[in-house]
mmJSON file of the N, C-alpha and C atoms, coordinates in Angstrom:
{"data_MODEL":{"atom_site":{
"group_PDB":["ATOM","ATOM","ATOM","ATOM","ATOM","ATOM","ATOM","ATOM","ATOM","ATOM","ATOM","ATOM","ATOM","ATOM","ATOM","ATOM","ATOM","ATOM","ATOM","ATOM","ATOM","ATOM","ATOM","ATOM","ATOM","ATOM","ATOM","ATOM","ATOM","ATOM","ATOM","ATOM","ATOM","ATOM","ATOM","ATOM","ATOM","ATOM","ATOM","ATOM","ATOM","ATOM","ATOM","ATOM","ATOM","ATOM","ATOM","ATOM","ATOM","ATOM","ATOM","ATOM","ATOM","ATOM","ATOM","ATOM","ATOM","ATOM","ATOM","ATOM","ATOM","ATOM","ATOM","ATOM","ATOM","ATOM","ATOM","ATOM","ATOM","ATOM","ATOM","ATOM","ATOM","ATOM","ATOM","ATOM","ATOM","ATOM","ATOM","ATOM","ATOM","ATOM","ATOM","ATOM","ATOM","ATOM","ATOM","ATOM","ATOM","ATOM","ATOM","ATOM","ATOM","ATOM","ATOM","ATOM","ATOM","ATOM","ATOM","ATOM","ATOM","ATOM","ATOM","ATOM","ATOM","ATOM","ATOM","ATOM","ATOM","ATOM","ATOM","ATOM","ATOM","ATOM","ATOM","ATOM","ATOM","ATOM","ATOM","ATOM","ATOM","ATOM","ATOM","ATOM","ATOM","ATOM","ATOM","ATOM","ATOM","ATOM","ATOM","ATOM","ATOM","ATOM","ATOM","ATOM","ATOM","ATOM","ATOM","ATOM","ATOM","ATOM","ATOM","ATOM","ATOM","ATOM","ATOM","ATOM","ATOM","ATOM","ATOM","ATOM","ATOM","ATOM","ATOM","ATOM","ATOM","ATOM","ATOM","ATOM","ATOM","ATOM","ATOM","ATOM","ATOM","ATOM","ATOM","ATOM","ATOM","ATOM","ATOM","ATOM","ATOM","ATOM","ATOM","ATOM","ATOM","ATOM","ATOM","ATOM","ATOM","ATOM","ATOM","ATOM","ATOM","ATOM","ATOM","ATOM","ATOM","ATOM","ATOM","ATOM","ATOM","ATOM","ATOM","ATOM","ATOM","ATOM","ATOM","ATOM","ATOM","ATOM","ATOM","ATOM","ATOM","ATOM","ATOM","ATOM","ATOM","ATOM","ATOM","ATOM","ATOM","ATOM","ATOM","ATOM","ATOM","ATOM","ATOM","ATOM","ATOM","ATOM","ATOM","ATOM","ATOM","ATOM","ATOM","ATOM","ATOM","ATOM","ATOM","ATOM","ATOM","ATOM","ATOM","ATOM","ATOM"],
"id":[1,2,3,4,5,6,7,8,9,10,11,12,13,14,15,16,17,18,19,20,21,22,23,24,25,26,27,28,29,30,31,32,33,34,35,36,37,38,39,40,41,42,43,44,45,46,47,48,49,50,51,52,53,54,55,56,57,58,59,60,61,62,63,64,65,66,67,68,69,70,71,72,73,74,75,76,77,78,79,80,81,82,83,84,85,86,87,88,89,90,91,92,93,94,95,96,97,98,99,100,101,102,103,104,105,106,107,108,109,110,111,112,113,114,115,116,117,118,119,120,121,122,123,124,125,126,127,128,129,130,131,132,133,134,135,136,137,138,139,140,141,142,143,144,145,146,147,148,149,150,151,152,153,154,155,156,157,158,159,160,161,162,163,164,165,166,167,168,169,170,171,172,173,174,175,176,177,178,179,180,181,182,183,184,185,186,187,188,189,190,191,192,193,194,195,196,197,198,199,200,201,202,203,204,205,206,207,208,209,210,211,212,213,214,215,216,217,218,219,220,221,222,223,224,225,226,227,228,229,230,231,232,233,234,235,236,237],
"type_symbol":["N","C","C","N","C","C","N","C","C","N","C","C","N","C","C","N","C","C","N","C","C","N","C","C","N","C","C","N","C","C","N","C","C","N","C","C","N","C","C","N","C","C","N","C","C","N","C","C","N","C","C","N","C","C","N","C","C","N","C","C","N","C","C","N","C","C","N","C","C","N","C","C","N","C","C","N","C","C","N","C","C","N","C","C","N","C","C","N","C","C","N","C","C","N","C","C","N","C","C","N","C","C","N","C","C","N","C","C","N","C","C","N","C","C","N","C","C","N","C","C","N","C","C","N","C","C","N","C","C","N","C","C","N","C","C","N","C","C","N","C","C","N","C","C","N","C","C","N","C","C","N","C","C","N","C","C","N","C","C","N","C","C","N","C","C","N","C","C","N","C","C","N","C","C","N","C","C","N","C","C","N","C","C","N","C","C","N","C","C","N","C","C","N","C","C","N","C","C","N","C","C","N","C","C","N","C","C","N","C","C","N","C","C","N","C","C","N","C","C","N","C","C","N","C","C","N","C","C","N","C","C","N","C","C","N","C","C"],
"label_atom_id":["N","CA","C","N","CA","C","N","CA","C","N","CA","C","N","CA","C","N","CA","C","N","CA","C","N","CA","C","N","CA","C","N","CA","C","N","CA","C","N","CA","C","N","CA","C","N","CA","C","N","CA","C","N","CA","C","N","CA","C","N","CA","C","N","CA","C","N","CA","C","N","CA","C","N","CA","C","N","CA","C","N","CA","C","N","CA","C","N","CA","C","N","CA","C","N","CA","C","N","CA","C","N","CA","C","N","CA","C","N","CA","C","N","CA","C","N","CA","C","N","CA","C","N","CA","C","N","CA","C","N","CA","C","N","CA","C","N","CA","C","N","CA","C","N","CA","C","N","CA","C","N","CA","C","N","CA","C","N","CA","C","N","CA","C","N","CA","C","N","CA","C","N","CA","C","N","CA","C","N","CA","C","N","CA","C","N","CA","C","N","CA","C","N","CA","C","N","CA","C","N","CA","C","N","CA","C","N","CA","C","N","CA","C","N","CA","C","N","CA","C","N","CA","C","N","CA","C","N","CA","C","N","CA","C","N","CA","C","N","CA","C","N","CA","C","N","CA","C","N","CA","C","N","CA","C","N","CA","C","N","CA","C","N","CA","C","N","CA","C","N","CA","C","N","CA","C"],
"label_alt_id":[null,null,null,null,null,null,null,null,null,null,null,null,null,null,null,null,null,null,null,null,null,null,null,null,null,null,null,null,null,null,null,null,null,null,null,null,null,null,null,null,null,null,null,null,null,null,null,null,null,null,null,null,null,null,null,null,null,null,null,null,null,null,null,null,null,null,null,null,null,null,null,null,null,null,null,null,null,null,null,null,null,null,null,null,null,null,null,null,null,null,null,null,null,null,null,null,null,null,null,null,null,null,null,null,null,null,null,null,null,null,null,null,null,null,null,null,null,null,null,null,null,null,null,null,null,null,null,null,null,null,null,null,null,null,null,null,null,null,null,null,null,null,null,null,null,null,null,null,null,null,null,null,null,null,null,null,null,null,null,null,null,null,null,null,null,null,null,null,null,null,null,null,null,null,null,null,null,null,null,null,null,null,null,null,null,null,null,null,null,null,null,null,null,null,null,null,null,null,null,null,null,null,null,null,null,null,null,null,null,null,null,null,null,null,null,null,null,null,null,null,null,null,null,null,null,null,null,null,null,null,null,null,null,null,null,null,null],
"label_comp_id":["MET","MET","MET","CYS","CYS","CYS","LEU","LEU","LEU","ALA","ALA","ALA","VAL","VAL","VAL","PRO","PRO","PRO","ALA","ALA","ALA","LYS","LYS","LYS","ILE","ILE","ILE","LEU","LEU","LEU","SER","SER","SER","ILE","ILE","ILE","GLN","GLN","GLN","ASP","ASP","ASP","ALA","ALA","ALA","LEU","LEU","LEU","ALA","ALA","ALA","LYS","LYS","LYS","VAL","VAL","VAL","GLU","GLU","GLU","LEU","LEU","LEU","SER","SER","SER","GLY","GLY","GLY","VAL","VAL","VAL","THR","THR","THR","LYS","LYS","LYS","ASP","ASP","ASP","VAL","VAL","VAL","SER","SER","SER","LEU","LEU","LEU","MET","MET","MET","LEU","LEU","LEU","LEU","LEU","LEU","PRO","PRO","PRO","GLU","GLU","GLU","ALA","ALA","ALA","LYS","LYS","LYS","PRO","PRO","PRO","GLY","GLY","GLY","ASP","ASP","ASP","TYR","TYR","TYR","VAL","VAL","VAL","LEU","LEU","LEU","VAL","VAL","VAL","HIS","HIS","HIS","ALA","ALA","ALA","GLY","GLY","GLY","PHE","PHE","PHE","ALA","ALA","ALA","MET","MET","MET","GLN","GLN","GLN","ILE","ILE","ILE","VAL","VAL","VAL","ASP","ASP","ASP","GLU","GLU","GLU","LYS","LYS","LYS","GLU","GLU","GLU","ALA","ALA","ALA","GLU","GLU","GLU","GLU","GLU","GLU","THR","THR","THR","TYR","TYR","TYR","ALA","ALA","ALA","LEU","LEU","LEU","LEU","LEU","LEU","ASP","ASP","ASP","GLU","GLU","GLU","MET","MET","MET","ASN","ASN","ASN","GLY","GLY","GLY","ALA","ALA","ALA","PRO","PRO","PRO","ARG","ARG","ARG","THR","THR","THR","VAL","VAL","VAL","GLU","GLU","GLU","ALA","ALA","ALA","LEU","LEU","LEU","SER","SER","SER"],
"label_asym_id":["A","A","A","A","A","A","A","A","A","A","A","A","A","A","A","A","A","A","A","A","A","A","A","A","A","A","A","A","A","A","A","A","A","A","A","A","A","A","A","A","A","A","A","A","A","A","A","A","A","A","A","A","A","A","A","A","A","A","A","A","A","A","A","A","A","A","A","A","A","A","A","A","A","A","A","A","A","A","A","A","A","A","A","A","A","A","A","A","A","A","A","A","A","A","A","A","A","A","A","A","A","A","A","A","A","A","A","A","A","A","A","A","A","A","A","A","A","A","A","A","A","A","A","A","A","A","A","A","A","A","A","A","A","A","A","A","A","A","A","A","A","A","A","A","A","A","A","A","A","A","A","A","A","A","A","A","A","A","A","A","A","A","A","A","A","A","A","A","A","A","A","A","A","A","A","A","A","A","A","A","A","A","A","A","A","A","A","A","A","A","A","A","A","A","A","A","A","A","A","A","A","A","A","A","A","A","A","A","A","A","A","A","A","A","A","A","A","A","A","A","A","A","A","A","A","A","A","A","A","A","A","A","A","A","A","A","A"],
"label_entity_id":["1","1","1","1","1","1","1","1","1","1","1","1","1","1","1","1","1","1","1","1","1","1","1","1","1","1","1","1","1","1","1","1","1","1","1","1","1","1","1","1","1","1","1","1","1","1","1","1","1","1","1","1","1","1","1","1","1","1","1","1","1","1","1","1","1","1","1","1","1","1","1","1","1","1","1","1","1","1","1","1","1","1","1","1","1","1","1","1","1","1","1","1","1","1","1","1","1","1","1","1","1","1","1","1","1","1","1","1","1","1","1","1","1","1","1","1","1","1","1","1","1","1","1","1","1","1","1","1","1","1","1","1","1","1","1","1","1","1","1","1","1","1","1","1","1","1","1","1","1","1","1","1","1","1","1","1","1","1","1","1","1","1","1","1","1","1","1","1","1","1","1","1","1","1","1","1","1","1","1","1","1","1","1","1","1","1","1","1","1","1","1","1","1","1","1","1","1","1","1","1","1","1","1","1","1","1","1","1","1","1","1","1","1","1","1","1","1","1","1","1","1","1","1","1","1","1","1","1","1","1","1","1","1","1","1","1","1"],
"label_seq_id":[1,1,1,2,2,2,3,3,3,4,4,4,5,5,5,6,6,6,7,7,7,8,8,8,9,9,9,10,10,10,11,11,11,12,12,12,13,13,13,14,14,14,15,15,15,16,16,16,17,17,17,18,18,18,19,19,19,20,20,20,21,21,21,22,22,22,23,23,23,24,24,24,25,25,25,26,26,26,27,27,27,28,28,28,29,29,29,30,30,30,31,31,31,32,32,32,33,33,33,34,34,34,35,35,35,36,36,36,37,37,37,38,38,38,39,39,39,40,40,40,41,41,41,42,42,42,43,43,43,44,44,44,45,45,45,46,46,46,47,47,47,48,48,48,49,49,49,50,50,50,51,51,51,52,52,52,53,53,53,54,54,54,55,55,55,56,56,56,57,57,57,58,58,58,59,59,59,60,60,60,61,61,61,62,62,62,63,63,63,64,64,64,65,65,65,66,66,66,67,67,67,68,68,68,69,69,69,70,70,70,71,71,71,72,72,72,73,73,73,74,74,74,75,75,75,76,76,76,77,77,77,78,78,78,79,79,79],
"pdbx_PDB_ins_code":[null,null,null,null,null,null,null,null,null,null,null,null,null,null,null,null,null,null,null,null,null,null,null,null,null,null,null,null,null,null,null,null,null,null,null,null,null,null,null,null,null,null,null,null,null,null,null,null,null,null,null,null,null,null,null,null,null,null,null,null,null,null,null,null,null,null,null,null,null,null,null,null,null,null,null,null,null,null,null,null,null,null,null,null,null,null,null,null,null,null,null,null,null,null,null,null,null,null,null,null,null,null,null,null,null,null,null,null,null,null,null,null,null,null,null,null,null,null,null,null,null,null,null,null,null,null,null,null,null,null,null,null,null,null,null,null,null,null,null,null,null,null,null,null,null,null,null,null,null,null,null,null,null,null,null,null,null,null,null,null,null,null,null,null,null,null,null,null,null,null,null,null,null,null,null,null,null,null,null,null,null,null,null,null,null,null,null,null,null,null,null,null,null,null,null,null,null,null,null,null,null,null,null,null,null,null,null,null,null,null,null,null,null,null,null,null,null,null,null,null,null,null,null,null,null,null,null,null,null,null,null,null,null,null,null,null,null],
"Cartn_x":[0.832,0.0,0.875,0.5,1.239,0.447,1.151,0.51,1.208,0.44,0.961,0.434,1.274,0.874,1.032,0.159,0.26,1.391,2.027,3.09,2.989,3.369,3.309,4.659,4.638,5.874,6.32,7.534,8.117,8.916,9.691,10.513,10.831,11.249,11.59,12.92,13.783,15.03,15.208,15.245,15.291,14.068,14.256,13.12,12.943,13.516,13.381,12.621,11.679,10.927,11.309,11.447,11.606,10.186,9.768,8.41,8.432,7.301,7.14,6.054,6.392,5.462,5.529,4.495,4.43,5.632,6.02,7.124,8.505,8.586,9.867,9.977,11.154,11.362,12.199,11.864,12.626,12.527,13.412,13.405,12.657,11.795,11.078,11.194,11.109,11.207,9.882,9.988,8.827,8.825,9.609,9.717,8.35,7.469,6.144,5.096,5.468,4.514,5.18,5.682,6.443,5.632,4.302,3.477,3.286,3.729,3.582,4.39,3.883,4.555,4.583,5.441,5.487,4.104,3.761,2.452,1.464,1.711,0.835,1.021,-0.045,0.028,0.089,1.011,1.168,1.171,0.69,0.793,2.182,2.876,4.253,4.299,4.933,5.144,6.51,7.303,8.625,9.507,9.395,10.262,9.802,8.601,8.069,6.746,6.574,5.267,4.422,3.235,2.41,1.18,0.635,-0.617,-0.744,-1.298,-1.598,-2.958,-3.055,-4.327,-4.598,-5.881,-6.178,-5.898,-5.814,-5.437,-6.448,-7.738,-8.771,-8.563,-8.286,-8.043,-6.81,-5.764,-4.548,-4.858,-5.623,-5.965,-6.812,-7.745,-8.551,-7.674,-6.703,-5.792,-4.955,-4.454,-3.688,-4.544,-5.824,-6.716,-6.926,-7.115,-7.283,-6.032,-4.869,-3.621,-3.458,-3.821,-3.752,-4.68,-5.894,-6.842,-6.292,-5.659,-5.086,-4.011,-3.37,-2.33,-2.879,-4.223,-4.824,-5.165,-5.01,-5.333,-6.841,-7.309,-8.74,-9.384,-8.59,-9.118,-9.819,-10.913,-11.631,-11.809,-12.065,-12.28,-13.512,-14.54,-15.764,-15.482,-14.484,-14.149,-13.655,-13.207,-12.705,-13.817,-14.993,-16.123,-16.702],
"Cartn_y":[-1.174,0.0,1.235,2.216,3.474,4.574,5.5,6.607,7.895,8.848,10.184,11.09,11.951,12.831,14.292,15.166,16.575,17.274,18.194,19.006,20.403,21.402,22.79,23.204,23.792,24.257,25.551,25.534,26.712,27.545,26.875,27.576,26.634,27.239,26.452,26.954,26.003,26.326,25.304,25.801,24.944,24.015,22.725,21.792,21.108,21.701,21.142,22.107,21.567,22.367,21.941,22.926,22.63,22.663,21.536,21.429,21.149,21.472,21.191,20.143,19.111,18.003,17.618,17.936,17.619,18.172,19.393,20.037,19.696,18.829,18.418,19.01,19.557,20.061,19.061,18.949,18.071,18.599,18.139,18.517,17.462,17.93,17.028,17.556,16.666,17.021,17.587,18.652,19.218,18.834,17.843,17.418,17.056,16.47,16.076,17.172,18.263,19.318,20.698,21.072,22.316,23.583,23.499,24.69,25.024,24.168,24.407,25.627,26.322,27.531,27.566,28.391,28.477,28.805,28.145,28.315,27.242,26.561,25.474,24.263,23.486,22.177,21.15,20.209,19.171,17.802,16.809,15.437,14.933,14.386,13.921,12.407,11.767,10.32,10.009,9.27,8.811,9.971,11.115,12.243,13.108,12.861,13.636,14.282,15.552,16.202,15.681,15.15,14.474,15.279,16.092,16.792,17.971,19.08,20.214,19.957,20.194,20.059,21.352,21.61,22.835,22.641,23.759,23.717,22.922,23.033,22.299,20.794,20.339,18.91,18.445,19.28,18.93,18.83,19.787,19.763,18.537,18.169,16.969,15.72,15.66,14.512,14.462,15.632,15.67,15.184,15.601,15.187,13.675,13.102,11.651,10.912,11.399,10.763,10.855,12.015,12.161,11.176,11.044,10.091,8.664,8.312,6.968,6.737,7.824,7.718,7.919,7.934,8.0,9.383,10.415,11.769,11.933,12.764,12.951,13.822,14.59,15.492,14.701,15.221,14.529,15.408,14.799,15.53,16.426,15.98,16.769,18.124,18.208,19.459,20.515,20.109,21.045,21.717,21.157,21.692,22.932],
"Cartn_z":[0.0,0.0,0.0,-0.765,-0.854,-0.167,0.433,1.115,0.735,0.216,-0.055,1.042,1.571,2.659,2.233,2.719,2.344,3.077,2.38,2.959,2.36,3.134,2.673,2.104,0.91,0.285,0.954,1.476,2.117,1.133,0.28,-0.707,-1.858,-2.959,-4.146,-4.697,-5.037,-5.722,-6.835,-8.06,-9.24,-9.217,-9.269,-9.281,-7.926,-6.87,-5.521,-4.622,-3.875,-2.909,-1.507,-0.63,0.793,1.353,1.939,2.456,3.956,4.614,6.031,6.179,6.915,7.147,8.612,9.352,10.79,11.552,11.238,11.933,11.413,10.429,9.851,8.449,8.111,6.757,5.968,4.698,3.822,2.414,1.556,0.146,-0.653,-1.568,-2.459,-3.884,-4.822,-6.234,-6.743,-7.54,-8.223,-9.698,-10.054,-11.441,-12.031,-11.239,-11.717,-11.531,-10.873,-10.545,-10.627,-11.809,-11.931,-11.662,-11.698,-11.469,-9.992,-9.09,-7.652,-7.238,-6.209,-5.732,-4.207,-3.608,-2.148,-1.587,-0.489,0.134,-0.265,-1.397,-1.829,-0.93,-0.785,-0.154,-1.276,-1.15,-2.168,-1.507,-2.248,-1.777,-2.125,-1.144,-1.32,-1.148,-2.106,-2.027,-2.612,-1.879,-2.326,-2.8,-2.118,-2.431,-3.593,-4.111,-5.234,-4.841,-5.221,-5.101,-6.251,-5.92,-6.923,-7.339,-6.434,-6.704,-5.749,-6.238,-5.371,-4.733,-3.416,-2.703,-1.95,-1.655,-0.918,0.574,1.284,2.695,3.525,3.216,3.959,3.822,2.609,2.4,3.176,3.179,3.93,5.422,5.97,7.393,7.741,6.86,7.104,7.13,6.234,6.205,7.476,7.932,9.18,10.346,10.382,11.468,11.449,10.268,10.167,10.616,10.215,10.639,12.158,12.738,14.193,14.886,14.346,14.925,14.881,13.778,13.661,14.71,15.144,16.171,17.571,17.71,19.034,19.545,18.735,19.191,19.307,20.247,20.42,19.335,18.628,17.601,16.505,15.977,14.922,13.711,12.589,11.346,11.463,12.171,12.311,12.977,13.815,14.481,13.51,12.34,11.341,10.564,10.571,9.78,10.372],
"occupancy":[1.0,1.0,1.0,1.0,1.0,1.0,1.0,1.0,1.0,1.0,1.0,1.0,1.0,1.0,1.0,1.0,1.0,1.0,1.0,1.0,1.0,1.0,1.0,1.0,1.0,1.0,1.0,1.0,1.0,1.0,1.0,1.0,1.0,1.0,1.0,1.0,1.0,1.0,1.0,1.0,1.0,1.0,1.0,1.0,1.0,1.0,1.0,1.0,1.0,1.0,1.0,1.0,1.0,1.0,1.0,1.0,1.0,1.0,1.0,1.0,1.0,1.0,1.0,1.0,1.0,1.0,1.0,1.0,1.0,1.0,1.0,1.0,1.0,1.0,1.0,1.0,1.0,1.0,1.0,1.0,1.0,1.0,1.0,1.0,1.0,1.0,1.0,1.0,1.0,1.0,1.0,1.0,1.0,1.0,1.0,1.0,1.0,1.0,1.0,1.0,1.0,1.0,1.0,1.0,1.0,1.0,1.0,1.0,1.0,1.0,1.0,1.0,1.0,1.0,1.0,1.0,1.0,1.0,1.0,1.0,1.0,1.0,1.0,1.0,1.0,1.0,1.0,1.0,1.0,1.0,1.0,1.0,1.0,1.0,1.0,1.0,1.0,1.0,1.0,1.0,1.0,1.0,1.0,1.0,1.0,1.0,1.0,1.0,1.0,1.0,1.0,1.0,1.0,1.0,1.0,1.0,1.0,1.0,1.0,1.0,1.0,1.0,1.0,1.0,1.0,1.0,1.0,1.0,1.0,1.0,1.0,1.0,1.0,1.0,1.0,1.0,1.0,1.0,1.0,1.0,1.0,1.0,1.0,1.0,1.0,1.0,1.0,1.0,1.0,1.0,1.0,1.0,1.0,1.0,1.0,1.0,1.0,1.0,1.0,1.0,1.0,1.0,1.0,1.0,1.0,1.0,1.0,1.0,1.0,1.0,1.0,1.0,1.0,1.0,1.0,1.0,1.0,1.0,1.0,1.0,1.0,1.0,1.0,1.0,1.0,1.0,1.0,1.0,1.0,1.0,1.0,1.0,1.0,1.0,1.0,1.0,1.0],
"B_iso_or_equiv":[0.0,0.0,0.0,0.0,0.0,0.0,0.0,0.0,0.0,0.0,0.0,0.0,0.0,0.0,0.0,0.0,0.0,0.0,0.0,0.0,0.0,0.0,0.0,0.0,0.0,0.0,0.0,0.0,0.0,0.0,0.0,0.0,0.0,0.0,0.0,0.0,0.0,0.0,0.0,0.0,0.0,0.0,0.0,0.0,0.0,0.0,0.0,0.0,0.0,0.0,0.0,0.0,0.0,0.0,0.0,0.0,0.0,0.0,0.0,0.0,0.0,0.0,0.0,0.0,0.0,0.0,0.0,0.0,0.0,0.0,0.0,0.0,0.0,0.0,0.0,0.0,0.0,0.0,0.0,0.0,0.0,0.0,0.0,0.0,0.0,0.0,0.0,0.0,0.0,0.0,0.0,0.0,0.0,0.0,0.0,0.0,0.0,0.0,0.0,0.0,0.0,0.0,0.0,0.0,0.0,0.0,0.0,0.0,0.0,0.0,0.0,0.0,0.0,0.0,0.0,0.0,0.0,0.0,0.0,0.0,0.0,0.0,0.0,0.0,0.0,0.0,0.0,0.0,0.0,0.0,0.0,0.0,0.0,0.0,0.0,0.0,0.0,0.0,0.0,0.0,0.0,0.0,0.0,0.0,0.0,0.0,0.0,0.0,0.0,0.0,0.0,0.0,0.0,0.0,0.0,0.0,0.0,0.0,0.0,0.0,0.0,0.0,0.0,0.0,0.0,0.0,0.0,0.0,0.0,0.0,0.0,0.0,0.0,0.0,0.0,0.0,0.0,0.0,0.0,0.0,0.0,0.0,0.0,0.0,0.0,0.0,0.0,0.0,0.0,0.0,0.0,0.0,0.0,0.0,0.0,0.0,0.0,0.0,0.0,0.0,0.0,0.0,0.0,0.0,0.0,0.0,0.0,0.0,0.0,0.0,0.0,0.0,0.0,0.0,0.0,0.0,0.0,0.0,0.0,0.0,0.0,0.0,0.0,0.0,0.0,0.0,0.0,0.0,0.0,0.0,0.0,0.0,0.0,0.0,0.0,0.0,0.0],
"pdbx_formal_charge":[null,null,null,null,null,null,null,null,null,null,null,null,null,null,null,null,null,null,null,null,null,null,null,null,null,null,null,null,null,null,null,null,null,null,null,null,null,null,null,null,null,null,null,null,null,null,null,null,null,null,null,null,null,null,null,null,null,null,null,null,null,null,null,null,null,null,null,null,null,null,null,null,null,null,null,null,null,null,null,null,null,null,null,null,null,null,null,null,null,null,null,null,null,null,null,null,null,null,null,null,null,null,null,null,null,null,null,null,null,null,null,null,null,null,null,null,null,null,null,null,null,null,null,null,null,null,null,null,null,null,null,null,null,null,null,null,null,null,null,null,null,null,null,null,null,null,null,null,null,null,null,null,null,null,null,null,null,null,null,null,null,null,null,null,null,null,null,null,null,null,null,null,null,null,null,null,null,null,null,null,null,null,null,null,null,null,null,null,null,null,null,null,null,null,null,null,null,null,null,null,null,null,null,null,null,null,null,null,null,null,null,null,null,null,null,null,null,null,null,null,null,null,null,null,null,null,null,null,null,null,null,null,null,null,null,null,null],
"auth_seq_id":[1,1,1,2,2,2,3,3,3,4,4,4,5,5,5,6,6,6,7,7,7,8,8,8,9,9,9,10,10,10,11,11,11,12,12,12,13,13,13,14,14,14,15,15,15,16,16,16,17,17,17,18,18,18,19,19,19,20,20,20,21,21,21,22,22,22,23,23,23,24,24,24,25,25,25,26,26,26,27,27,27,28,28,28,29,29,29,30,30,30,31,31,31,32,32,32,33,33,33,34,34,34,35,35,35,36,36,36,37,37,37,38,38,38,39,39,39,40,40,40,41,41,41,42,42,42,43,43,43,44,44,44,45,45,45,46,46,46,47,47,47,48,48,48,49,49,49,50,50,50,51,51,51,52,52,52,53,53,53,54,54,54,55,55,55,56,56,56,57,57,57,58,58,58,59,59,59,60,60,60,61,61,61,62,62,62,63,63,63,64,64,64,65,65,65,66,66,66,67,67,67,68,68,68,69,69,69,70,70,70,71,71,71,72,72,72,73,73,73,74,74,74,75,75,75,76,76,76,77,77,77,78,78,78,79,79,79],
"auth_comp_id":["MET","MET","MET","CYS","CYS","CYS","LEU","LEU","LEU","ALA","ALA","ALA","VAL","VAL","VAL","PRO","PRO","PRO","ALA","ALA","ALA","LYS","LYS","LYS","ILE","ILE","ILE","LEU","LEU","LEU","SER","SER","SER","ILE","ILE","ILE","GLN","GLN","GLN","ASP","ASP","ASP","ALA","ALA","ALA","LEU","LEU","LEU","ALA","ALA","ALA","LYS","LYS","LYS","VAL","VAL","VAL","GLU","GLU","GLU","LEU","LEU","LEU","SER","SER","SER","GLY","GLY","GLY","VAL","VAL","VAL","THR","THR","THR","LYS","LYS","LYS","ASP","ASP","ASP","VAL","VAL","VAL","SER","SER","SER","LEU","LEU","LEU","MET","MET","MET","LEU","LEU","LEU","LEU","LEU","LEU","PRO","PRO","PRO","GLU","GLU","GLU","ALA","ALA","ALA","LYS","LYS","LYS","PRO","PRO","PRO","GLY","GLY","GLY","ASP","ASP","ASP","TYR","TYR","TYR","VAL","VAL","VAL","LEU","LEU","LEU","VAL","VAL","VAL","HIS","HIS","HIS","ALA","ALA","ALA","GLY","GLY","GLY","PHE","PHE","PHE","ALA","ALA","ALA","MET","MET","MET","GLN","GLN","GLN","ILE","ILE","ILE","VAL","VAL","VAL","ASP","ASP","ASP","GLU","GLU","GLU","LYS","LYS","LYS","GLU","GLU","GLU","ALA","ALA","ALA","GLU","GLU","GLU","GLU","GLU","GLU","THR","THR","THR","TYR","TYR","TYR","ALA","ALA","ALA","LEU","LEU","LEU","LEU","LEU","LEU","ASP","ASP","ASP","GLU","GLU","GLU","MET","MET","MET","ASN","ASN","ASN","GLY","GLY","GLY","ALA","ALA","ALA","PRO","PRO","PRO","ARG","ARG","ARG","THR","THR","THR","VAL","VAL","VAL","GLU","GLU","GLU","ALA","ALA","ALA","LEU","LEU","LEU","SER","SER","SER"],
"auth_asym_id":["A","A","A","A","A","A","A","A","A","A","A","A","A","A","A","A","A","A","A","A","A","A","A","A","A","A","A","A","A","A","A","A","A","A","A","A","A","A","A","A","A","A","A","A","A","A","A","A","A","A","A","A","A","A","A","A","A","A","A","A","A","A","A","A","A","A","A","A","A","A","A","A","A","A","A","A","A","A","A","A","A","A","A","A","A","A","A","A","A","A","A","A","A","A","A","A","A","A","A","A","A","A","A","A","A","A","A","A","A","A","A","A","A","A","A","A","A","A","A","A","A","A","A","A","A","A","A","A","A","A","A","A","A","A","A","A","A","A","A","A","A","A","A","A","A","A","A","A","A","A","A","A","A","A","A","A","A","A","A","A","A","A","A","A","A","A","A","A","A","A","A","A","A","A","A","A","A","A","A","A","A","A","A","A","A","A","A","A","A","A","A","A","A","A","A","A","A","A","A","A","A","A","A","A","A","A","A","A","A","A","A","A","A","A","A","A","A","A","A","A","A","A","A","A","A","A","A","A","A","A","A","A","A","A","A","A","A"],
"auth_atom_id":["N","CA","C","N","CA","C","N","CA","C","N","CA","C","N","CA","C","N","CA","C","N","CA","C","N","CA","C","N","CA","C","N","CA","C","N","CA","C","N","CA","C","N","CA","C","N","CA","C","N","CA","C","N","CA","C","N","CA","C","N","CA","C","N","CA","C","N","CA","C","N","CA","C","N","CA","C","N","CA","C","N","CA","C","N","CA","C","N","CA","C","N","CA","C","N","CA","C","N","CA","C","N","CA","C","N","CA","C","N","CA","C","N","CA","C","N","CA","C","N","CA","C","N","CA","C","N","CA","C","N","CA","C","N","CA","C","N","CA","C","N","CA","C","N","CA","C","N","CA","C","N","CA","C","N","CA","C","N","CA","C","N","CA","C","N","CA","C","N","CA","C","N","CA","C","N","CA","C","N","CA","C","N","CA","C","N","CA","C","N","CA","C","N","CA","C","N","CA","C","N","CA","C","N","CA","C","N","CA","C","N","CA","C","N","CA","C","N","CA","C","N","CA","C","N","CA","C","N","CA","C","N","CA","C","N","CA","C","N","CA","C","N","CA","C","N","CA","C","N","CA","C","N","CA","C","N","CA","C","N","CA","C","N","CA","C","N","CA","C","N","CA","C","N","CA","C"],
"pdbx_PDB_model_num":[1,1,1,1,1,1,1,1,1,1,1,1,1,1,1,1,1,1,1,1,1,1,1,1,1,1,1,1,1,1,1,1,1,1,1,1,1,1,1,1,1,1,1,1,1,1,1,1,1,1,1,1,1,1,1,1,1,1,1,1,1,1,1,1,1,1,1,1,1,1,1,1,1,1,1,1,1,1,1,1,1,1,1,1,1,1,1,1,1,1,1,1,1,1,1,1,1,1,1,1,1,1,1,1,1,1,1,1,1,1,1,1,1,1,1,1,1,1,1,1,1,1,1,1,1,1,1,1,1,1,1,1,1,1,1,1,1,1,1,1,1,1,1,1,1,1,1,1,1,1,1,1,1,1,1,1,1,1,1,1,1,1,1,1,1,1,1,1,1,1,1,1,1,1,1,1,1,1,1,1,1,1,1,1,1,1,1,1,1,1,1,1,1,1,1,1,1,1,1,1,1,1,1,1,1,1,1,1,1,1,1,1,1,1,1,1,1,1,1,1,1,1,1,1,1,1,1,1,1,1,1,1,1,1,1,1,1]
}}}
């Protein structure tokens, strides 16, 4: 099973974006998504940005991941 997770683009240099994911920054390739820009949320899988998603979708995904890890926060609280 593959899982892509949302991350926020902080900066871009050439075809690499520095993204923030759960408080951790890492570099990901924008080779498949050259139109992405700083401030966008992108789905990241295997070091590649695969798709731009809106902030609400990213927050819902974070809430679901938190719930899977036992956090009391729920997706319904975001509505």
